[in-house]
C-alpha positions in Angstrom: 15.1 -53.4 35.2 17.1 -57.1 34.8 17.6 -56.9 38.3 13.6 -57.3 38.9 13.6 -59.8 36.5 16.1 -61.8 37.9 14.1 -61.5 41.2 10.4 -62.7 40.1 12.7 -65.4 37.9 13.5 -66.5 41.6 10.8 -66.3 43.3 8.9 -68.5 40.7 11.7 -71.5 41.5 11.9 -71.1 44.6 8.1 -71.5 44.5 8.6 -74.4 42.5 11.2 -75.9 45.0 9.2 -75.0 48.1 11.4 -73.3 49.5 9.9 -71.0 52.5 12.4 -68.6 53.3 13.5 -68.2 49.9 9.6 -67.5 49.3 9.3 -64.8 51.9 12.3 -63.2 51.9 12.2 -62.7 48.1 7.9 -61.6 48.4 9.4 -59.2 51.2 11.8 -57.9 48.6 9.4 -57.4 45.9 7.0 -55.7 48.1 10.0 -53.1 49.0 10.4 -52.5 45.4 6.9 -51.9 44.7 6.8 -49.3 47.4 9.6 -47.3 46.7 7.9 -48.2 43.3 4.9 -46.0 44.2 7.1 -43.6 46.2 9.1 -42.5 42.6 5.3 -42.6 40.9 6.8 -45.6 38.3 5.9 -49.0 37.7 8.3 -51.7 40.0 9.7 -52.9 36.2 10.4 -49.1 35.4 12.9 -48.9 39.0 16.6 -49.1 37.7 18.7 -51.9 39.2 20.6 -48.8 40.7 17.1 -47.8 42.4 16.7 -52.2 43.4 20.5 -52.5 44.7 19.4 -49.4 46.9 16.3 -50.5 48.6 18.5 -54.6 48.6 21.6 -52.7 50.9 18.3 -50.7 53.2 17.1 -54.5 53.7 20.4 -56.3 54.7 21.0 -53.3 56.8 17.9 -53.3 58.4 18.5 -57.2 58.8 22.3 -56.8 60.3 20.5 -54.7 62.7 17.9 -56.7 63.5 20.3 -59.7 64.0 22.4 -57.7 66.5 19.3 -56.6 68.9 18.0 -60.2 68.7 21.2 -61.8 69.8 21.4 -59.0 72.9 18.2 -59.8 73.5 19.2 -63.9 73.4 16.9 -64.4 70.2 19.2 -66.4 68.8 16.8 -68.2 66.8 15.0 -64.9 66.0 19.2 -63.6 64.5 19.1 -66.8 62.5 16.6 -66.5 60.8 17.5 -62.5 60.0 20.8 -63.8 59.0 19.4 -66.3 56.7 17.2 -63.6 54.8 20.2 -61.4 55.0 22.2 -63.9 53.1 19.5 -64.2 50.5 19.8 -61.1 49.5 23.1 -60.6 49.8 23.0 -62.5 47.0 21.3 -59.7 44.9 24.6 -57.8 45.3 27.3 -56.9 42.9 30.7 -58.4 44.7 32.0 -56.2 47.7 35.2 -54.4 46.1 38.1 -55.6 47.6 40.0 -54.8 50.4 43.0 -53.5 48.8 41.4 -51.6 46.2 38.9 -50.5 48.7 41.8 -48.6 50.3 44.2 -47.5 47.2 40.6 -45.7 46.4 39.8 -44.5 49.1 43.8 -42.4 49.1 43.6 -41.7 46.2 40.0 -39.8 47.0 41.5 -38.5 49.8 44.3 -36.9 48.3 42.6 -34.8 45.3 40.2 -34.1 47.6 43.4 -32.6 49.6 41.9 -34.1 53.3 44.4 -34.9 55.5 42.9 -34.6 58.8 39.8 -36.3 60.7 37.9 -32.9 61.8 37.2 -33.3 58.0 35.3 -37.0 58.4 32.2 -35.7 56.7 33.8 -34.4 53.4 36.1 -37.2 52.9 33.4 -39.7 53.2 31.1 -37.4 50.9 34.1 -37.4 48.3 35.0 -40.9 48.9 31.3 -42.5 48.1 31.6 -41.0 44.6 34.4 -43.0 43.5 32.9 -46.1 45.1 29.6 -45.6 43.2 27.9 -48.3 45.2 30.5 -51.0 44.8 31.3 -50.9 49.1 29.6 -50.2 51.8 29.5 -47.0 54.1 30.6 -48.8 57.0 33.9 -50.3 54.6 34.1 -46.7 53.7 34.4 -45.0 57.2 36.8 -47.6 58.2 39.4 -47.5 56.2 38.5 -43.2 56.0 39.0 -43.6 59.7 42.5 -45.6 59.5 44.2 -43.3 57.0 43.1 -40.0 58.9 43.8 -41.1 62.4 
């Protein structure tokens, strides 16, 4: 709820300053948030900050995938636009967990679950993601889990 208000305030600031990239990115974000609210049969202002962070993470992941595809296709201009949007969106996410803290948390979760082999990667990811609770990306968690189970 607080995050949605912050996003709305930033949109007003972007409109006043004439920052077209920021304005358009925030409008796209608000549209995605409203779509999720409609799916949940709520008003956008009734969504929790966690729901909104989930929307932002999804949009960031889409942007990163697009950047890879545009660069592979030789479209650096479009990749730069996606990277700029990604940077704006990432500004609304909480700071990522430091690598050392993530590694310690993964080690603890694996020990608690009694997982020591790579064959149980899915169980390991499930146990770790519950402990991480959105403070690190799934890609980062997967990388650390794979390194510890290898």
